[in-house]
C-alpha positions in Angstrom: 137.9 -23.9 15.5 139.8 -25.5 12.6 138.2 -27.6 10.0 140.8 -30.4 10.4 139.7 -32.5 7.4 142.4 -35.1 8.1 140.2 -36.4 10.9 137.7 -37.3 8.1 140.2 -39.3 6.1 138.2 -42.6 6.0 135.1 -40.8 4.8 137.0 -38.8 2.2 138.8 -41.9 1.0 135.5 -43.8 0.6 133.7 -41.0 -1.2 136.6 -40.4 -3.6 137.0 -44.1 -4.1 133.3 -44.3 -5.1 133.8 -41.5 -7.7 136.9 -43.3 -9.1 135.0 -46.6 -9.4 132.0 -44.9 -11.0 134.1 -43.0 -13.6 136.6 -45.8 -14.1 133.9 -48.3 -14.8 132.7 -46.2 -17.7 135.9 -46.7 -19.6 136.4 -50.4 -19.0 134.9 -53.3 -21.0 132.5 -55.6 -19.2 135.1 -58.3 -19.0 137.5 -56.0 -17.1 135.0 -54.6 -14.6 136.7 -56.7 -11.9 139.3 -53.9 -11.8 136.7 -51.6 -10.2 136.0 -54.3 -7.6 139.6 -54.5 -6.8 139.8 -50.7 -6.4 136.7 -50.7 -4.2 138.2 -53.4 -2.0 141.5 -51.5 -1.7 139.6 -48.3 -0.8 137.7 -50.1 2.0 140.9 -51.6 3.4 142.6 -48.2 3.4 139.6 -46.7 5.2 139.5 -49.4 7.8 143.3 -49.1 8.4 143.0 -45.3 8.8 140.2 -45.8 11.3 142.2 -48.3 13.2 145.2 -45.9 13.5 143.0 -43.3 15.1 141.1 -45.7 17.4 143.4 -45.6 20.4 143.6 -41.8 20.4 141.5 -39.3 22.5 138.2 -38.0 21.2 138.5 -35.1 18.8 136.1 -32.9 16.9 136.2 -31.9 13.2 134.4 -29.5 10.9 133.7 -26.8 13.4 132.6 -29.3 16.1 129.9 -30.9 14.0 131.7 -34.3 13.7 133.2 -36.3 16.5 136.0 -38.7 16.1 136.1 -41.0 19.1 136.1 -44.8 19.9 132.5 -45.1 18.8 133.2 -43.5 15.5 136.3 -45.6 15.0 134.5 -48.8 15.7 131.7 -47.8 13.3 134.3 -47.0 10.6 136.1 -50.3 10.9 132.9 -52.5 11.1 131.1 -50.7 8.3 134.2 -50.8 6.0 134.9 -54.4 6.6 131.2 -55.3 6.4 131.1 -53.7 2.9 134.2 -55.6 2.0 132.4 -58.8 2.8 129.5 -57.6 0.6 132.0 -57.1 -2.3 133.1 -60.7 -1.9 129.5 -61.8 -2.2 129.1 -59.6 -5.3 132.1 -61.4 -6.9 129.9 -64.4 -7.6 126.6 -62.6 -8.2 127.2 -59.6 -10.4 130.6 -60.2 -11.9 130.7 -59.2 -15.6 127.2 -57.7 -15.5 126.3 -54.4 -17.1 125.9 -52.6 -13.8 128.9 -54.0 -11.9 130.9 -50.8 -11.4 127.8 -48.8 -10.6 126.9 -51.3 -7.8 130.4 -50.9 -6.2 130.2 -47.1 -6.4 126.8 -47.0 -4.8 128.0 -49.3 -2.0 130.9 -47.0 -1.3 128.7 -43.9 -1.3 126.2 -45.5 1.0 128.9 -46.6 3.4 130.3 -43.1 3.4 126.8 -41.8 4.5 126.8 -44.5 7.2 130.1 -43.2 8.6 128.9 -39.6 8.5 125.8 -40.7 10.6 128.0 -42.5 13.1 130.1 -39.4 13.8 127.5 -36.7 13.4 127.3 -34.2 16.3 125.0 -31.8 14.6 121.5 -32.2 13.2 122.4 -30.9 9.8 125.2 -33.4 9.5 122.8 -36.1 10.5 120.6 -35.1 7.6 123.5 -35.2 5.1 124.5 -38.6 6.4 120.9 -39.8 6.2 120.5 -38.7 2.5 123.9 -40.1 1.5 123.3 -43.4 3.1 119.7 -43.7 1.7 119.7 -42.5 -1.9 122.2 -45.1 -3.2 120.1 -47.8 -1.6 117.2 -47.0 -4.0 119.4 -47.7 -7.0 121.0 -50.8 -5.4 117.6 -52.4 -4.6 116.2 -51.9 -8.1 119.4 -52.7 -10.0 118.4 -56.4 -10.1 115.6 -55.4 -12.6 113.1 -58.0 -11.4 109.4 -57.4 -10.6 110.1 -58.0 -6.9 113.1 -55.7 -7.0 111.2 -52.9 -8.7 108.4 -53.1 -6.1 110.9 -53.1 -3.3 112.8 -50.2 -4.7 109.6 -48.1 -5.1 108.4 -48.9 -1.6 111.8 -48.1 -0.2 112.0 -44.8 -2.2 108.5 -43.7 -1.1 109.1 -44.5 2.6 112.5 -43.0 2.4 111.1 -39.8 1.0 108.4 -39.7 3.7 110.8 -40.3 6.6 113.3 -38.0 5.1 110.8 -35.2 5.1 109.9 -36.2 8.6 113.5 -36.0 9.7 113.9 -32.6 8.1 110.7 -31.4 9.8 112.1 -32.5 13.1 115.4 -30.7 12.5 113.4 -27.6 11.6 111.4 -27.7 14.8 114.4 -28.2 17.0 116.3 -25.4 15.3 113.3 -23.2 15.6 113.1 -23.4 19.4 116.9 -23.5 20.0 118.5 -21.5 17.2 121.2 -24.1 16.9 121.7 -27.6 15.4 124.9 -28.4 17.4 124.5 -31.1 20.0 126.9 -29.2 22.2 124.4 -26.4 22.6 121.1 -28.2 22.0 121.1 -30.0 25.4 120.9 -26.8 27.4 118.7 -24.9 25.1 116.1 -27.6 24.7 115.7 -27.8 28.4 114.1 -24.3 28.4 112.1 -24.8 25.1 108.4 -25.7 24.9 108.1 -29.4 25.7 105.5 -30.1 23.0 107.6 -28.7 20.2 110.7 -30.5 21.5 108.8 -33.8 21.7 107.5 -33.4 18.1 111.0 -32.5 16.8 112.8 -35.4 18.6 110.2 -38.0 17.6 110.4 -36.9 13.9 114.2 -37.1 13.9 114.1 -40.5 15.6 111.5 -41.6 13.1 114.0 -40.8 10.3 116.8 -42.7 12.0 114.5 -45.7 12.6 113.7 -45.8 8.9 117.5 -45.9 8.2 117.9 -48.6 10.8 114.9 -50.6 9.7 113.0 -50.5 13.0 109.4 -49.8 13.8 107.7 -47.6 12.6 110.0 -47.2 9.6 110.4 -50.9 8.9 108.0 -51.7 6.2 110.5 -51.7 3.4 113.0 -54.1 4.9 111.4 -57.5 4.2 110.5 -56.5 0.6 114.0 -55.2 0.0 115.6 -58.3 1.5 113.5 -60.5 -0.7 113.6 -58.5 -3.9 117.2 -57.3 -4.1 120.2 -59.4 -5.0 121.9 -61.4 -2.3 124.9 -59.1 -1.9 122.7 -56.0 -1.8 120.3 -57.6 0.6 123.2 -58.5 2.9 124.4 -54.8 2.7 121.1 -53.0 3.3 120.1 -55.2 6.3 123.5 -54.7 7.9 125.8 -51.8 7.2 123.4 -48.8 7.2 122.2 -49.8 10.6 125.6 -49.2 12.1 125.4 -45.4 11.4 121.7 -45.1 12.2 121.8 -46.8 15.6 124.9 -44.8 16.7 123.3 -41.6 15.5 120.2 -42.4 17.6 122.4 -43.1 20.6 124.2 -39.8 20.3 120.9 -37.9 19.9 119.2 -39.6 22.9 122.3 -39.1 25.1 122.3 -35.4 24.6 118.6 -34.8 25.3 117.6 -33.1 28.5 115.5 -34.9 31.1 112.4 -32.7 30.6 110.5 -35.6 28.9 110.6 -39.4 29.3 112.9 -40.1 26.3 114.2 -43.4 27.7 110.6 -44.8 28.0 109.8 -43.8 24.4 112.9 -45.4 23.0 112.4 -48.5 25.2 108.8 -48.9 23.9 110.0 -48.6 20.3 112.6 -51.2 20.9 110.2 -53.6 22.5 107.6 -53.2 19.7 110.3 -53.6 17.0 111.7 -56.8 18.5 108.3 -58.3 19.1 106.7 -57.4 15.8 109.8 -58.6 13.8 109.8 -62.0 15.6 106.1 -62.6 15.2 106.2 -61.7 11.5 109.3 -63.8 10.8 107.6 -66.9 12.2 105.3 -67.2 9.2 107.8 -66.6 6.4 108.7 -69.3 3.9 111.2 -67.3 1.8 114.6 -67.4 3.7 115.6 -63.8 2.7 112.3 -62.4 3.7 112.6 -64.3 7.0 116.0 -62.6 7.5 114.4 -59.3 6.6 111.9 -59.6 9.5 114.7 -60.9 11.7 116.5 -57.7 10.9 113.5 -55.7 12.2 113.7 -57.6 15.5 117.4 -57.2 15.8 117.0 -53.4 15.5 114.8 -53.7 18.6 117.6 -55.4 20.5 120.1 -52.8 19.2 117.9 -49.9 20.5 117.9 -51.3 24.1 121.2 -49.7 24.9 120.0 -46.6 23.1 117.1 -46.4 25.5 119.5 -46.3 28.5 122.1 -44.0 26.9 123.8 -42.0 29.7 122.0 -44.0 32.4 124.3 -47.1 32.5 128.0 -47.5 31.9 127.2 -50.7 30.1 125.1 -49.0 27.4 127.8 -47.9 24.9 130.2 -50.8 25.0 127.3 -53.3 24.8 125.9 -51.4 21.8 129.2 -51.5 20.0 129.7 -55.2 20.8 126.2 -56.0 19.6 126.7 -54.1 16.3 130.0 -55.8 15.6 128.5 -59.3 16.3 125.3 -58.6 14.4 127.2 -57.4 11.3 129.4 -60.5 11.1 126.6 -63.0 11.9 123.9 -61.5 9.6 126.4 -61.3 6.7 127.1 -65.0 7.2 123.4 -65.9 6.9 122.9 -63.9 3.8 126.1 -65.3 2.3 124.6 -68.8 2.5 121.5 -67.6 0.6 123.7 -65.9 -1.9 125.8 -69.1 -2.4 122.5 -71.0 -3.2 120.4 -68.4 -4.9 117.9 -70.9 -6.4 116.8 -72.1 -2.9 114.1 -69.5 -2.3 111.9 -71.6 0.0 112.7 -73.0 3.4 111.7 -76.5 2.3 114.3 -76.3 -0.5 117.0 -76.4 2.2 116.0 -80.0 3.1 119.1 -82.1 3.1 121.4 -79.1 2.2 123.6 -79.8 5.2 124.3 -83.3 3.8 125.1 -82.2 0.3 127.1 -79.1 1.4 128.3 -79.8 5.0 130.4 -76.7 5.4 127.7 -74.4 4.2 125.2 -76.2 6.4 127.4 -75.7 9.4 127.9 -72.0 8.6 124.1 -71.5 8.4 123.6 -73.3 11.7 126.2 -71.1 13.4 124.7 -67.9 11.8 121.1 -68.6 12.7 121.9 -69.8 16.2 124.1 -66.7 16.5 121.2 -64.4 15.6 119.2 -66.1 18.3 122.0 -65.3 20.7 123.4 -68.8 21.4 126.8 -69.2 23.2 129.6 -69.0 22.3 128.8 -66.6 19.4 129.5 -62.9 19.8 125.8 -62.0 19.5 125.2 -64.0 22.7 127.6 -61.7 24.5 126.1 -58.6 22.9 122.6 -59.6 23.9 123.7 -60.5 27.4 125.4 -57.2 27.9 122.5 -55.1 26.4 120.1 -56.9 28.8 122.5 -56.1 31.7 122.6 -52.5 30.6 118.8 -52.3 30.6 118.6 -53.9 34.1 121.4 -51.7 35.4 119.4 -48.6 34.3 116.3 -49.7 36.1 114.4 -51.1 33.0 113.9 -54.6 34.2 110.8 -55.1 32.1 112.8 -54.3 29.0 115.5 -56.8 30.0 112.8 -59.5 30.5 111.2 -58.6 27.1 114.6 -59.2 25.4 114.8 -62.6 27.0 111.3 -63.5 26.1 111.7 -62.4 22.5 115.0 -64.4 22.3 113.1 -67.5 23.2 110.4 -66.8 20.7 112.9 -66.2 17.9 114.4 -69.6 18.4 111.3 -71.3 17.0 111.3 -69.6 13.5 115.1 -70.1 13.2 114.6 -73.8 14.0 112.1 -74.0 11.1 115.0 -73.3 8.8 117.6 -75.3 10.7 115.5 -78.5 11.2 115.4 -79.5 7.5 119.1 -79.0 6.8 120.1 -82.5 7.9 116.9 -84.3 7.1 116.9 -87.0 4.5 115.3 -86.0 1.1 111.6 -87.1 0.9 111.9 -88.4 -2.7 114.8 -90.1 -4.6 114.9 -87.1 -7.0 115.8 -84.8 -4.1 119.0 -86.7 -3.6 120.3 -84.9 -6.6 121.2 -81.3 -5.7 119.4 -79.3 -8.4 120.0 -76.0 -6.8 123.3 -75.3 -8.6 126.9 -75.3 -7.5 127.6 -72.8 -4.7 129.6 -69.8 -5.7 133.2 -70.0 -4.6 133.3 -66.5 -3.0 129.9 -66.7 -1.4 130.7 -70.1 0.1 134.1 -69.0 1.4 132.6 -65.8 2.9 129.8 -67.7 4.6 132.2 -70.1 6.3 134.7 -67.4 7.2 132.1 -65.1 8.8 130.5 -67.9 10.7 133.9 -68.9 12.1 134.6 -65.2 12.9 131.3 -65.0 14.8 132.5 -67.8 17.1 136.0 -66.4 17.4 134.7 -63.0 18.4 132.4 -64.6 20.9 135.3 -66.4 22.5 137.4 -63.2 22.5 134.6 -60.9 23.5 136.4 -59.9 26.7 139.1 -58.2 24.7 136.5 -56.5 22.5 134.6 -55.3 25.6 137.8 -53.8 27.1 138.6 -51.9 23.9 135.0 -50.6 23.5 134.7 -49.4 27.1 135.4 -45.7 27.8 
């Protein structure tokens, strides 16, 4: 079978672009670092365009059958590349002309490349490569802010990443040991005849590594700290883009497993615990970014609902892709607001923000209600279809749990929304002392919130393009 590297054009473009940005930034003065941002943006647009060209075509395999290029891979490429492009826009206000500007863009491109490798991986070794390439740049991105909270978050993420990386490698070793292969095409049949206990240990270990990358239980502990301690653009990236590859990788893994053990029940339980724990923990947060970090943990639970019913419902895959697209746009919008107003680090500091900055206030309301799953936002359609997929596969209890958690989540989002249009408590609060919103962050927040609504209205066309 031929290597066919042309099928990996988006990944190659992103990785080479990261190298170009990293080396080019070393020769540019600090006041000209914006050139590396322009190069990074161009690279992301080219990668998304290449992915869009391959999207309508039939499924193909590359690299000796270890990488699949299909509709799922194409959607992941487009959403991840454009999501990172939005992050670059946020970074334009936050890290422009800083000493580590070009390094930040390079790390973002490298991590996005790892995300795309995870999304198309059809082999356990390729999953491992994608995991490492998506994870290692995050450690530097989180700590690049050089604050006490950032240093703590970077250390926690690094230690947990090392632990779950070892766990993933141990799982790959176990599965290879009982099957003599790492290729999904052969694993399904060989694992059916392998010792059930060893297979169970191996699959749980690999799933644990992917759950760390996605930010779901039990690998979730780093997410709230990283969202709080990292810069706004980095926090938006790490709570959004890497999840695309991790969740799709988990879907491909679960879909190929034999029915010798109750894999759907295991993944369903992990999804239920993640959404419930994330919602309960978010309720007590006062820092908006930390709240969004716990919200991310709960969203991973919703995203794993179609993973639990992979291969058991025709609704599973298109609902997963629709939810991933909607979550990416909506979560980036919420973080864009916090990046536009970086000095508002308490929920109470948003009191009256909707009056002083009406467009930003409207964008935040749309984003938060979108994360709840309120019509007509695209997350509402994604949550509705994932619930239908669980019901269709016979997991009615999981569908009910999604609906219950959706209602519960409304309360902590309302804690943030309620003060937006309230009158200031004191005359001093009439004066907006939180600084002028950054132009790029403000524009990004409004544009992504509007896109969340437009994608919700046009979700029928999205669903048709995502369906096999």
